The first five atom37 places (N, CA, C, CB, O) and aatype in JSON, in Angstrom:
{
  "aatype": [12, 9, 15, 14, 6, 1, 1, 0, 6, 13, 9, 0, 10, 9, 19, 0, 6, 10, 6, 2, 0, 18, 5, 11, 8, 7, 0, 0, 6, 17, 2, 1, 8, 6, 13, 18, 7, 19, 10, 11, 6, 6, 19, 3, 6, 10, 17, 3, 0, 9, 11, 1, 2, 3, 14, 6, 3, 6, 10, 19, 9, 6, 0, 0, 5, 19, 0, 0, 12, 4, 9, 1, 18, 19, 6, 16, 16],
  "atom_mask": [
    [1, 1, 1, 1, 1],
    [1, 1, 1, 1, 1],
    [1, 1, 1, 1, 1],
    [1, 1, 1, 1, 1],
    [1, 1, 1, 1, 1],
    [1, 1, 1, 1, 1],
    [1, 1, 1, 1, 1],
    [1, 1, 1, 1, 1],
    [1, 1, 1, 1, 1],
    [1, 1, 1, 1, 1],
    [1, 1, 1, 1, 1],
    [1, 1, 1, 1, 1],
    [1, 1, 1, 1, 1],
    [1, 1, 1, 1, 1],
    [1, 1, 1, 1, 1],
    [1, 1, 1, 1, 1],
    [1, 1, 1, 1, 1],
    [1, 1, 1, 1, 1],
    [1, 1, 1, 1, 1],
    [1, 1, 1, 1, 1],
    [1, 1, 1, 1, 1],
    [1, 1, 1, 1, 1],
    [1, 1, 1, 1, 1],
    [1, 1, 1, 1, 1],
    [1, 1, 1, 1, 1],
    [1, 1, 1, 0, 1],
    [1, 1, 1, 1, 1],
    [1, 1, 1, 1, 1],
    [1, 1, 1, 1, 1],
    [1, 1, 1, 1, 1],
    [1, 1, 1, 1, 1],
    [1, 1, 1, 1, 1],
    [1, 1, 1, 1, 1],
    [1, 1, 1, 1, 1],
    [1, 1, 1, 1, 1],
    [1, 1, 1, 1, 1],
    [1, 1, 1, 0, 1],
    [1, 1, 1, 1, 1],
    [1, 1, 1, 1, 1],
    [1, 1, 1, 1, 1],
    [1, 1, 1, 1, 1],
    [1, 1, 1, 1, 1],
    [1, 1, 1, 1, 1],
    [1, 1, 1, 1, 1],
    [1, 1, 1, 1, 1],
    [1, 1, 1, 1, 1],
    [1, 1, 1, 1, 1],
    [1, 1, 1, 1, 1],
    [1, 1, 1, 1, 1],
    [1, 1, 1, 1, 1],
    [1, 1, 1, 1, 1],
    [1, 1, 1, 1, 1],
    [1, 1, 1, 1, 1],
    [1, 1, 1, 1, 1],
    [1, 1, 1, 1, 1],
    [1, 1, 1, 1, 1],
    [1, 1, 1, 1, 1],
    [1, 1, 1, 1, 1],
    [1, 1, 1, 1, 1],
    [1, 1, 1, 1, 1],
    [1, 1, 1, 1, 1],
    [1, 1, 1, 1, 1],
    [1, 1, 1, 1, 1],
    [1, 1, 1, 1, 1],
    [1, 1, 1, 1, 1],
    [1, 1, 1, 1, 1],
    [1, 1, 1, 1, 1],
    [1, 1, 1, 1, 1],
    [1, 1, 1, 1, 1],
    [1, 1, 1, 1, 1],
    [1, 1, 1, 1, 1],
    [1, 1, 1, 1, 1],
    [1, 1, 1, 1, 1],
    [1, 1, 1, 1, 1],
    [1, 1, 1, 1, 1],
    [1, 1, 1, 1, 1],
    [1, 1, 1, 1, 1]
  ],
  "atom_positions": [
    [[0.6, -1.28, -0.08], [0.34, 0.05, 0.16], [0.99, 1.36, -0.58], [0.6, 0.12, 1.41], [2.16, 1.44, -0.95]],
    [[0.26, 2.08, -0.67], [1.52, 3.41, -0.79], [0.72, 4.16, 0.91], [1.29, 4.96, -2.96], [-0.41, 4.28, 1.38]],
    [[2.07, 4.47, 1.29], [1.8, 5.74, 2.61], [1.61, 6.6, 1.75], [3.05, 6.27, 3.83], [1.94, 6.74, 0.57]],
    [[0.69, 7.52, 2.9], [0.32, 8.76, 2.82], [1.33, 10.18, 2.32], [-0.14, 8.85, 4.09], [0.96, 11.03, 1.5]],
    [[2.16, 10.18, 2.75], [3.81, 10.86, 1.46], [3.59, 10.59, 0.71], [5.38, 10.51, 1.3], [2.84, 11.35, 0.1]],
    [[4.01, 9.25, 0.01], [4.45, 9.22, -1.74], [2.77, 8.97, -2.25], [5.87, 7.49, -2.37], [2.73, 8.49, -3.38]],
    [[1.25, 9.22, -1.57], [0.65, 9.79, -2.17], [0.33, 10.83, -2.33], [0.17, 9.5, -2.18], [-0.67, 11.03, -3.02]],
    [[1.18, 12.17, -1.64], [0.64, 13.1, -1.79], [1.52, 13.69, -2.07], [-0.06, 13.47, -1.07], [1.49, 14.89, -1.8]],
    [[2.58, 13.19, -2.66], [3.89, 13.44, -3.62], [3.99, 13.48, -5.0], [4.77, 12.55, -3.43], [4.64, 14.23, -5.72]],
    [[3.07, 12.36, -5.32], [2.2, 11.88, -6.56], [1.5, 13.04, -6.86], [1.17, 10.62, -6.33], [1.72, 13.86, -7.75]],
    [[0.2, 13.02, -5.59], [-0.4, 14.47, -6.05], [0.03, 15.59, -7.08], [-0.4, 15.17, -4.99], [-0.43, 16.06, -8.11]],
    [[1.45, 15.82, -6.07], [1.66, 17.57, -6.23], [2.25, 17.44, -7.86], [3.15, 18.48, -4.83], [2.05, 18.19, -8.82]],
    [[3.19, 15.96, -7.76], [3.36, 15.82, -9.23], [2.44, 15.89, -10.02], [3.84, 14.83, -9.58], [2.87, 16.38, -11.06]],
    [[1.24, 15.62, -10.1], [0.25, 15.81, -11.14], [0.05, 16.7, -10.87], [-0.78, 15.16, -11.37], [-0.1, 17.23, -11.97]],
    [[-0.2, 17.99, -9.66], [-0.59, 19.56, -10.06], [0.48, 20.05, -10.38], [-1.21, 20.51, -9.03], [0.08, 21.06, -10.97]],
    [[1.93, 20.11, -10.45], [3.05, 20.7, -11.24], [2.97, 20.29, -12.87], [4.49, 20.15, -10.57], [3.32, 21.08, -13.75]],
    [[2.41, 18.83, -13.17], [2.38, 18.55, -14.42], [1.1, 19.13, -15.17], [2.51, 17.15, -14.5], [1.09, 19.46, -16.35]],
    [[0.02, 19.21, -14.28], [-0.93, 19.58, -14.69], [-0.61, 21.42, -15.19], [-1.97, 19.15, -13.57], [-1.12, 21.91, -16.2]],
    [[0.28, 22.16, -14.27], [0.41, 23.46, -14.21], [0.99, 23.83, -15.18], [0.91, 23.9, -13.24], [0.96, 24.95, -15.7]],
    [[1.88, 22.38, -15.66], [2.99, 22.9, -16.99], [2.1, 23.16, -18.12], [4.24, 21.64, -17.56], [2.2, 24.1, -18.91]],
    [[0.92, 21.92, -18.14], [0.68, 21.82, -19.67], [-0.22, 22.9, -19.51], [0.07, 20.36, -20.43], [-0.85, 22.92, -20.57]],
    [[-0.67, 23.86, -18.75], [-2.09, 24.57, -18.79], [-0.79, 25.86, -19.12], [-3.5, 24.58, -17.02], [-0.97, 26.62, -20.08]],
    [[0.23, 25.98, -18.42], [1.14, 27.22, -19.11], [1.25, 27.03, -20.45], [2.63, 27.38, -18.59], [0.83, 27.88, -21.23]],
    [[1.97, 25.63, -20.99], [2.85, 25.13, -22.31], [1.37, 25.93, -23.49], [3.18, 22.66, -22.39], [1.26, 26.96, -24.16]],
    [[0.53, 24.79, -23.2], [-0.68, 24.81, -24.26], [-2.21, 26.18, -23.86], [-1.38, 22.85, -24.12], [-3.18, 26.53, -24.53]],
    [[-1.82, 26.46, -22.84], [-3.24, 27.5, -22.52], [-4.75, 25.91, -22.01], [0.0, 0.0, 0.0], [-4.74, 24.68, -21.99]],
    [[-5.58, 26.81, -21.77], [-6.47, 25.75, -21.36], [-7.66, 25.98, -22.85], [-7.2, 26.08, -19.46], [-8.79, 25.73, -22.45]],
    [[-7.67, 26.2, -23.69], [-8.69, 25.93, -24.47], [-9.24, 24.74, -24.37], [-8.42, 26.13, -25.58], [-8.55, 23.89, -23.81]],
    [[-10.22, 24.44, -24.74], [-11.59, 23.09, -24.46], [-11.28, 21.95, -26.12], [-14.04, 24.22, -24.56], [-11.55, 22.09, -27.32]],
    [[-10.57, 20.88, -25.27], [-10.28, 19.7, -25.91], [-11.49, 19.19, -26.3], [-9.53, 18.77, -25.15], [-12.37, 19.49, -25.5]],
    [[-12.01, 18.22, -27.66], [-13.02, 17.38, -27.86], [-13.02, 16.68, -27.27], [-13.22, 16.94, -28.7], [-12.58, 16.99, -26.16]],
    [[-13.43, 15.36, -27.41], [-13.34, 14.14, -26.81], [-11.66, 13.26, -27.89], [-15.27, 13.28, -27.03], [-10.79, 12.42, -27.64]],
    [[-12.07, 14.13, -29.04], [-11.16, 13.1, -30.36], [-9.5, 13.63, -29.51], [-11.42, 13.96, -32.84], [-8.54, 13.13, -28.93]],
    [[-10.09, 15.07, -30.0], [-8.88, 15.53, -29.54], [-8.08, 15.12, -27.56], [-9.27, 17.19, -29.84], [-6.91, 15.19, -27.19]],
    [[-9.39, 14.7, -26.76], [-8.71, 14.47, -25.2], [-7.92, 12.7, -25.97], [-10.46, 14.26, -23.31], [-7.04, 12.13, -25.33]],
    [[-8.39, 12.17, -27.21], [-7.96, 10.92, -26.81], [-6.48, 10.69, -27.46], [-9.04, 9.82, -27.23], [-5.56, 10.02, -26.99]],
    [[-6.5, 11.56, -28.92], [-5.23, 12.0, -29.46], [-4.02, 12.0, -28.12], [0.0, 0.0, 0.0], [-2.98, 11.34, -28.2]],
    [[-4.29, 12.69, -27.18], [-3.19, 13.1, -26.67], [-3.2, 12.01, -25.65], [-3.13, 14.58, -26.24], [-2.17, 11.33, -25.7]],
    [[-3.91, 11.71, -24.89], [-4.05, 10.67, -23.73], [-3.65, 9.81, -23.9], [-5.02, 10.3, -23.3], [-3.03, 9.16, -23.06]],
    [[-4.02, 9.31, -25.77], [-2.55, 7.88, -26.7], [-1.49, 8.06, -26.42], [-2.16, 7.79, -28.41], [-0.71, 7.18, -26.06]],
    [[-1.17, 9.59, -26.57], [0.38, 9.79, -26.73], [0.84, 9.78, -25.25], [0.84, 11.29, -27.56], [1.87, 9.11, -25.18]],
    [[0.56, 10.18, -24.27], [0.98, 9.66, -22.98], [1.43, 8.66, -22.54], [0.35, 9.67, -22.38], [2.55, 8.31, -22.15]],
    [[-0.12, 7.94, -22.71], [0.07, 6.8, -21.68], [1.26, 6.01, -22.81], [-1.7, 5.74, -21.18], [2.1, 5.27, -22.3]],
    [[1.26, 6.27, -24.49], [2.34, 5.57, -25.28], [3.93, 6.06, -24.85], [2.04, 5.91, -26.93], [5.03, 5.71, -25.27]],
    [[3.57, 6.86, -24.0], [5.35, 7.46, -23.27], [5.15, 6.84, -22.23], [5.83, 9.3, -22.84], [6.22, 6.67, -21.65]],
    [[3.95, 6.21, -21.47], [4.26, 6.34, -20.61], [5.58, 4.11, -20.67], [2.61, 6.94, -19.59], [6.51, 3.5, -20.14]],
    [[4.32, 4.01, -21.91], [4.47, 2.52, -22.19], [5.62, 2.05, -22.73], [3.54, 2.06, -23.02], [6.26, 1.04, -22.45]],
    [[5.85, 3.12, -23.74], [8.01, 2.87, -23.98], [8.86, 2.88, -22.62], [8.98, 4.56, -24.99], [9.86, 2.17, -22.47]],
    [[8.39, 3.68, -21.74], [9.3, 3.91, -20.54], [9.14, 2.2, -19.76], [8.6, 5.51, -19.39], [10.11, 1.63, -19.27]],
    [[8.44, 1.9, -19.77], [8.21, 0.85, -19.14], [8.6, -0.61, -19.7], [6.99, 0.98, -18.92], [8.79, -1.71, -19.19]],
    [[8.64, 0.16, -21.52], [9.53, -1.7, -21.9], [11.32, -1.27, -22.03], [8.83, -2.65, -24.21], [12.26, -2.0, -22.34]],
    [[11.31, -0.13, -21.75], [12.63, 0.34, -21.76], [13.39, -0.47, -20.51], [12.63, 2.01, -21.61], [14.49, -1.03, -20.54]],
    [[12.22, -0.33, -19.17], [12.86, -1.22, -18.07], [13.07, 0.82, -17.53], [14.71, -2.76, -18.61], [14.28, 0.88, -17.32]],
    [[12.73, 1.63, -17.38], [13.29, 3.04, -17.05], [13.41, 3.11, -16.07], [12.75, 4.1, -17.31], [13.04, 2.04, -15.59]],
    [[13.79, 3.87, -15.2], [14.19, 3.53, -13.63], [12.74, 4.13, -12.84], [15.91, 4.52, -13.02], [12.41, 5.15, -13.45]],
    [[11.96, 3.91, -11.91], [11.19, 3.75, -11.5], [10.36, 5.13, -11.65], [11.53, 3.19, -10.49], [9.21, 5.17, -12.09]],
    [[11.23, 6.42, -11.16], [10.77, 7.41, -10.58], [10.34, 8.14, -12.27], [11.96, 8.17, -9.4], [9.37, 8.9, -12.34]],
    [[10.99, 7.87, -13.29], [10.2, 7.87, -14.57], [9.15, 7.52, -15.2], [10.58, 7.56, -15.11], [8.49, 8.03, -16.1]],
    [[9.06, 6.43, -14.51], [7.5, 5.84, -14.71], [6.56, 6.62, -13.72], [7.37, 4.07, -14.32], [5.4, 6.86, -14.07]],
    [[7.17, 7.14, -12.17], [6.24, 8.24, -11.96], [5.75, 9.11, -12.75], [6.59, 8.88, -11.25], [4.64, 9.32, -13.21]],
    [[6.91, 9.64, -12.83], [6.4, 10.92, -14.36], [5.74, 11.05, -14.89], [6.75, 11.15, -15.4], [5.07, 12.06, -15.12]],
    [[5.69, 9.27, -15.56], [4.98, 9.71, -17.11], [3.69, 9.35, -15.85], [5.27, 8.47, -19.15], [3.59, 10.44, -15.27]],
    [[3.08, 8.74, -15.43], [2.14, 8.25, -15.05], [1.15, 9.38, -14.24], [2.63, 7.14, -14.38], [-0.03, 9.3, -13.88]],
    [[2.28, 10.57, -14.1], [1.27, 11.73, -13.3], [1.2, 12.86, -14.39], [2.0, 12.44, -11.64], [0.45, 13.78, -14.09]],
    [[2.11, 13.0, -16.09], [1.26, 13.03, -17.29], [0.62, 12.48, -17.58], [1.52, 13.04, -18.1], [0.11, 13.05, -18.55]],
    [[0.01, 11.31, -17.38], [-1.29, 10.77, -18.01], [-2.66, 11.09, -16.99], [-1.09, 9.0, -18.25], [-3.86, 11.11, -17.29]],
    [[-2.12, 11.27, -15.96], [-3.08, 11.54, -14.75], [-3.32, 13.09, -15.02], [-2.37, 11.18, -13.09], [-4.41, 13.55, -14.68]],
    [[-2.22, 14.08, -15.7], [-2.86, 15.49, -15.75], [-2.84, 15.78, -16.77], [-2.4, 16.51, -15.12], [-2.17, 16.75, -17.13]],
    [[-3.72, 14.9, -17.77], [-4.65, 15.22, -18.47], [-5.4, 14.93, -18.83], [-4.59, 15.44, -18.96], [-5.95, 15.55, -19.73]],
    [[-5.92, 13.71, -18.3], [-7.39, 13.42, -17.38], [-7.75, 14.34, -16.94], [-7.47, 12.56, -16.24], [-8.86, 14.73, -17.32]],
    [[-6.92, 15.25, -15.81], [-7.93, 16.32, -15.07], [-8.29, 17.75, -16.07], [-7.07, 16.89, -13.48], [-9.41, 18.25, -16.2]],
    [[-7.31, 18.13, -16.56], [-7.4, 18.78, -17.71], [-8.55, 18.66, -18.78], [-6.34, 18.5, -18.22], [-8.91, 19.63, -19.46]],
    [[-8.88, 17.89, -18.84], [-10.09, 17.35, -19.79], [-10.8, 17.68, -19.07], [-10.34, 15.97, -20.28], [-11.46, 18.66, -19.41]],
    [[-11.15, 16.96, -17.4], [-12.55, 17.33, -17.14], [-12.07, 18.41, -16.23], [-13.64, 16.14, -16.49], [-12.47, 18.29, -15.07]],
    [[-11.07, 19.74, -16.56], [-11.31, 20.97, -16.55], [-11.61, 21.43, -17.05], [-10.92, 21.48, -16.43], [-12.1, 22.41, -16.49]],
    [[-11.79, 21.45, -18.86], [-12.15, 22.5, -19.41], [-13.21, 21.78, -20.6], [-10.82, 23.4, -19.87], [-12.99, 21.94, -21.8]],
    [[-14.02, 21.21, -20.26], [-14.52, 20.95, -20.99], [-15.77, 21.08, -20.18], [-14.07, 19.98, -21.61], [-16.86, 20.83, -20.69]]
  ]
}
């Protein structure tokens, strides 16, 4: 089970990735097809990192980016 501290760190990472995405790309609404494309790209990057057997901290960053894009979609629709 994840510790409360690790969960808080992961959530903070998600928020940081979300803020970075808003700063970089703005907050324009995505339609469902655009969201799918963005989400697929992020999931593909996570999968590539898994296949390369990247260090755990890099996988966590990729997972946070996936989560951040899900939040961004919900916040901007």
